[in-house]
C-alpha positions in Angstrom: 0.2 -0.1 0.1 1.2 3.5 -0.8 2.3 5.9 2.0 -0.7 8.0 2.9 -1.7 11.1 5.0 -4.1 13.9 4.9 -3.3 17.4 3.8 -5.3 20.5 3.7 -6.3 21.6 0.2 -5.2 25.0 -0.1 -2.2 25.5 2.2 -1.2 21.7 2.0 -0.4 21.4 5.8 -0.1 17.6 6.6 -2.3 15.9 9.2 -2.4 12.0 10.3 -4.4 9.9 8.0 -6.5 8.9 11.3 -7.6 12.4 11.9 -11.2 12.4 13.0 -12.0 16.1 12.2 -12.9 16.7 8.5 -11.3 20.1 8.4 -8.1 21.7 9.2 -8.0 24.1 12.2 -8.0 27.2 9.5 -11.3 25.6 8.0 -9.9 24.2 4.9 -11.2 20.9 3.7 -8.7 17.9 3.9 -7.9 15.3 1.3 -5.9 12.1 1.2 -2.2 12.5 -0.4 -0.8 9.1 -1.5 3.0 8.6 -2.1 4.2 6.9 -5.4 1.3 7.4 -7.5 3.7 7.8 -10.4 4.2 4.0 -10.2 0.7 3.1 -9.9 -0.6 0.7 -12.4 -4.2 -0.4 -13.7 -4.9 -4.3 -13.2 -7.1 -4.3 -16.6 -7.6 -8.2 -16.2 -9.6 -7.6 -13.0 -13.4 -7.5 -12.6 -14.7 -4.4 -10.9 -13.5 -0.7 -10.9 -12.2 -1.0 -7.4 -10.1 -4.1 -8.1 -8.6 -2.6 -11.5 -7.6 0.6 -9.8 -6.5 -0.8 -6.4 -3.2 0.8 -6.5 -5.2 4.3 -5.9 -6.8 3.1 -2.9 -5.4 4.0 0.6 -6.5 1.0 2.1 -5.3 -2.7 2.2 -6.8 -5.0 -0.3 -9.3 -7.7 0.4 -12.2 -5.5 1.5 -14.9 -6.7 -1.2 -16.8 -8.5 1.4 -18.5 -5.3 2.6 -19.4 -4.0 -1.0 -22.8 -3.8 -2.2 -22.0 -3.6 -5.8 -21.4 0.0 -6.0 -19.8 1.5 -9.0 -19.4 0.4 -12.6 -22.4 2.5 -13.5 -23.3 3.1 -17.2 -22.2 5.8 -19.6 -25.0 6.5 -22.0 -25.1 8.8 -25.2 -27.8 11.4 -24.5 -30.9 11.2 -26.9 -31.4 14.0 -29.5 -34.0 15.7 -27.6 -31.5 16.5 -24.7 -28.8 17.4 -27.2 -31.3 19.7 -28.9 -32.2 21.3 -25.4 -28.7 21.9 -24.1 -27.3 22.9 -27.5 -24.5 20.4 -27.1 -24.1 17.7 -29.8 -21.6 15.3 -28.0 -23.6 14.9 -24.8 -23.1 12.0 -22.5 -25.0 10.8 -19.3 -23.1 8.9 -16.4 -26.0 7.3 -14.3 -25.1 7.1 -10.9 -28.7 6.3 -9.9 -27.9 2.8 -10.7 -25.7 2.4 -7.3 -27.3 0.1 -4.8 -29.1 2.7 -2.7 -29.9 4.9 -5.7 -27.2 7.5 -5.5 -23.4 8.4 -5.9 -23.0 8.4 -2.1 -22.5 4.6 -2.2 -19.1 5.1 -3.6 -17.9 7.2 -0.5 -19.9 5.1 1.8 -17.9 2.1 1.1 -14.5 3.8 1.8 -16.0 5.2 5.0 -16.8 1.7 6.1 -13.3 0.6 5.3 -11.9 3.6 7.6 -14.4 2.6 10.2 -12.9 -0.9 10.1 -9.3 -0.1 10.1 -9.6 2.2 13.0 -11.9 -0.2 15.1 -15.0 2.1 15.0 -18.3 0.5 15.5 -20.4 3.3 14.6 -21.0 4.9 11.3 -22.2 8.6 11.9 -23.3 11.2 9.3 -25.4 14.2 8.8 -27.4 14.3 5.6 -30.3 15.7 3.6 -31.1 12.1 2.8 -29.0 10.3 0.3 -25.9 10.0 2.3 -27.9 8.9 5.4 -29.7 6.4 3.3 -26.4 4.9 2.0 -24.4 5.1 5.3 -27.3 3.0 6.9 -27.2 0.4 4.2 -23.5 0.1 4.5 -23.6 -0.1 8.3 -26.1 -2.9 7.9 -23.9 -4.6 5.6 -21.0 -4.6 7.9 -22.8 -5.1 11.3 -22.1 -1.8 12.5 -24.5 0.8 13.9 -25.6 3.9 12.0 -26.6 7.2 13.5 -28.0 9.8 11.1 -28.9 13.3 11.7 -31.3 14.9 9.1 -33.0 18.3 8.7 -36.7 18.5 9.2 -37.2 19.2 5.7 -35.7 15.9 4.4 -38.3 13.9 2.4 -39.6 10.8 4.0 -38.9 8.8 1.1 -35.3 9.3 2.0 -35.6 8.9 5.8 -37.8 5.8 6.2 -35.2 3.2 4.5 -32.5 4.8 6.9 -34.4 3.5 9.9 -35.6 0.2 7.9 -32.0 -0.7 7.6 -31.5 -0.5 11.5 -30.1 3.1 11.6 -31.0 5.5 14.4 -32.4 8.6 12.6 -32.8 12.0 14.1 -34.7 14.8 12.7 -32.9 18.0 13.8 -34.6 21.4 14.3 -32.3 24.1 13.4 -32.3 27.5 11.5 -30.3 26.3 8.6 -28.8 23.0 7.3 -25.4 24.6 7.3 -25.8 25.4 11.2 -27.0 21.9 11.8 -23.9 20.5 10.1 -21.4 22.7 11.6 -23.0 22.0 15.1 -23.0 18.3 14.7 -19.3 18.3 13.6 -18.2 20.3 16.5 -20.1 17.9 19.0 -19.0 14.7 17.3 -15.1 16.0 17.5 -15.7 16.8 21.2 -17.1 13.2 21.8 -14.4 11.6 20.0 -16.7 10.3 17.4 -16.0 10.3 13.4 -18.8 12.0 11.9 -18.7 11.9 8.1 -20.5 14.7 5.9 -20.4 15.0 2.2 -17.0 16.8 2.1 -15.1 14.2 4.1 -11.7 13.2 2.9 -12.3 9.5 2.9 -15.7 9.9 1.1 -13.9 11.7 -1.5 -11.7 8.9 -2.3 -14.6 6.7 -3.1 -16.1 9.4 -5.6 -12.8 9.6 -7.7 -13.6 6.1 -8.9 -16.2 7.8 -11.3 -13.1 9.3 -13.0 -11.6 6.0 -13.6 -14.6 4.4 -14.9 -15.1 7.5 -17.4 -11.4 7.0 -18.5 -12.1 3.2 -19.2 -15.5 4.2 -20.8 -14.0 6.6 -23.2 -11.3 4.3 -23.9 -8.4 6.4 -22.5 -9.9 9.8 -23.8 -11.0 12.5 -21.3 -14.3 14.5 -21.5 -13.9 18.3 -22.2 -16.5 19.1 -19.4 -18.2 17.1 -16.5 -21.3 18.9 -15.0 -22.7 18.1 -11.8 -25.0 19.5 -9.0 -22.7 20.5 -6.1 -23.7 21.3 -2.5 -21.1 20.1 0.3 -18.3 20.2 -2.6 -17.1 16.8 -2.0 -18.5 15.2 -4.9 -16.6 17.5 -7.4 -13.5 17.6 -5.7 -13.4 13.9 -5.5 -14.1 13.2 -9.2 -11.4 16.1 -10.1 -9.0 14.3 -7.6 -9.4 11.3 -9.6 -8.1 12.7 -12.8 -5.5 14.6 -11.2 -4.2 11.4 -9.9 -4.3 9.6 -13.3 -2.4 12.6 -14.8 0.1 12.1 -11.9 0.3 8.3 -12.8 1.1 9.2 -16.2 -2.2 7.9 -17.8 -3.6 11.0 -19.2 -2.0 14.4 -20.1 -4.9 16.9 -19.5 -7.8 17.5 -17.2 -11.3 18.0 -17.8 -13.3 21.3 -16.7 -15.8 20.7 -14.1 -19.2 22.6 -14.1 -20.5 23.7 -10.8 -24.2 23.8 -10.8 -26.7 24.9 -8.1 -30.2 25.9 -7.6 -30.6 29.7 -8.1 -32.6 29.7 -4.6 -29.4 28.4 -2.9 -26.2 29.1 -4.8 -23.4 30.4 -2.4 -20.7 28.8 -4.3 -21.7 29.8 -7.8 -22.2 33.3 -6.4 -18.7 33.5 -5.0 -17.4 32.3 -8.3 -19.2 34.9 -10.4 -18.4 37.6 -7.9 -15.3 39.9 -8.0 -14.4 39.0 -4.5 -14.6 35.2 -4.8 -15.8 35.3 -1.1 -18.3 32.7 0.2 -21.2 34.5 1.8 -24.0 32.8 3.5 -26.9 32.4 1.3 -30.5 33.3 2.5 -32.4 30.4 3.5 -35.0 29.5 0.6 -36.9 26.6 -0.3 -36.0 24.7 -3.6 -37.2 21.7 -5.3 -33.5 20.6 -5.4 -33.5 20.1 -1.6 -30.5 17.5 -1.9 -28.1 20.5 -2.5 -29.3 22.9 0.2 -26.1 23.9 1.8 -26.4 27.6 2.3 -22.8 28.1 3.7 -20.7 25.0 2.7 -17.6 24.5 4.6 -14.6 24.0 2.1 -16.5 26.1 -0.7 -13.4 28.4 -0.9 -11.4 25.6 -2.4 -14.1 25.0 -5.2 -13.9 28.7 -5.9 -10.1 28.7 -6.0 -10.0 25.6 -8.2 -12.5 27.3 -10.6 -10.1 30.1 -11.3 -7.0 27.8 -11.4 -8.4 25.3 -13.9 -10.9 27.5 -15.7 -14.1 25.5 -14.4 -17.6 27.0 -15.1 -20.5 27.6 -13.0 -24.2 28.2 -13.5 -27.5 28.1 -11.6 -31.1 26.9 -12.4 -34.2 28.5 -11.3 -37.1 26.5 -9.8 -39.1 26.6 -13.1 -36.1 25.4 -15.0 -35.4 22.6 -12.7 -39.0 21.5 -12.9 -39.0 21.6 -16.6 -35.8 19.7 -16.8 -37.0 17.1 -14.2 -39.6 16.1 -16.7 -37.5 16.4 -19.9 -35.0 13.9 -18.4 -37.8 11.6 -17.6 -39.1 11.8 -21.2 -35.4 11.0 -22.1 -35.7 7.7 -19.9 -34.1 9.1 -16.7 -36.0 9.3 -13.6 -33.9 11.5 -11.1 -34.3 13.5 -8.2 -34.9 17.2 -8.9 -31.2 18.3 -7.7 -30.0 16.1 -10.7 -32.1 18.1 -13.2 -30.2 21.3 -12.3 -27.6 20.3 -14.9 -29.8 20.6 -18.1 -30.7 24.4 -17.7 -27.1 25.3 -16.5 -25.6 23.5 -19.9 -28.1 25.2 -21.9 -27.1 28.8 -20.6 -23.4 28.1 -20.7 -23.9 26.6 -24.3 -26.0 29.4 -25.5 -23.3 32.1 -24.4 -20.5 30.3 -25.8 -18.8 29.2 -22.9 -19.3 25.6 -23.8 -18.6 24.8 -27.5 -21.4 22.8 -29.2 -19.1 20.0 -30.4 -17.3 19.6 -26.7 -17.5 16.3 -25.2 -19.7 17.0 -22.1 -20.7 14.3 -19.5 -23.7 15.2 -17.3 -23.7 13.1 -13.9 -27.0 12.1 -12.6 -26.5 11.9 -8.8 -29.8 10.4 -7.5 -32.9 8.4 -8.2 -36.1 10.1 -8.5 -37.4 7.5 -6.1 -35.6 9.4 -3.3 -37.8 12.5 -3.8 -41.3 12.1 -5.1 -42.3 15.7 -4.6 -42.8 16.7 -8.0 -44.7 13.6 -9.3 -48.1 14.8 -8.2 -48.0 17.1 -11.3 -48.1 14.0 -13.6 -51.5 13.0 -12.0 -53.5 14.4 -15.0 -51.9 11.6 -17.3 -53.2 8.9 -15.0 -56.6 7.5 -16.0 -59.1 5.0 -14.6 -61.1 3.0 -17.4 -63.4 -0.1 -17.4 -62.7 -3.2 -19.1 -65.2 -2.1 -22.0 -62.8 0.7 -22.8 -59.6 -1.2 -23.4 -60.2 -1.4 -27.1 -61.1 2.3 -27.6 -58.1 3.4 -25.8 -55.9 1.0 -27.5 -57.4 2.0 -31.1 -57.0 5.6 -30.0 -53.3 5.4 -29.2 -52.1 3.2 -31.7 
């Protein structure tokens, strides 16, 4: 196994790999640094992305018994309607809803489980709007550990109920905002000596980088020009980008893709900072949004994303509530049933393409982050398309719709 440590993402201060706190004392996010990546190799004969890219994992091999089958999700070419809607001719969809619990969070949950095993911890604790709590509870059940999940009051019951069904202890927390809830939970857990993992945790990001390795394989060694995804806690976007950075360090690729940071206009502290002259993350007013999965109004670690946007020329855009609802239906008409937060990428790409920031012929990948079964709030709008008929009307209906 390669040498490993944690480092702060901006000032690059080193910390022990075993550190419980997810952030440095100055508030910077932490990430795993591996030694010897220039010697890392891909075992193309093995099955499963975790096995093929085991040289990039900061843990000993042989952990497959804890897996639920995460990763190796499909990459699909978008249909003509989605290409026309975005104005992008070379559009691809990476469908992370195919993971075991229906979201990209499963990739990170497996790595967090490995960390808990190595450190001799019997509890997996997290704070979540839904997807991560769902995933954490499932992996805790898989390994015989206990799960503790803190969720905000607004989290959909479709996400909360499975957590408890897996055997997790779920606590709905009353707080002025999700950001304050997360901050207090992290502080309290640290004081209690308990590892509480959020969406920006360094070990969780190690799982997210395997999406990069899959794209590398699925495009046969070619790299997308842009990768667009909804962003809240920042861990997903930086984990994916870290995977490409490590592929470059290992000598497999010679350039990096540009990430496209997408947020709901009702809750866009990172995009607002990226577009501002100061680049400063300011707490966003608490406003309801159908994209509730990306509702961090003051994300810790957001400054790193702003810095990376400037350094690597990333793009950033928002989607209004009306645009999200419309895109949610358009994705469904294209065969993809996603939670509303995933739908933010369509209108964002349309705007960036229209103003020339993304060329029409650029290779663009959309990451669909979560299944529509996780949030059914918009489905009532489809009630008008459901009809009740008698047996005698079957022929009439079939003839009418042939």
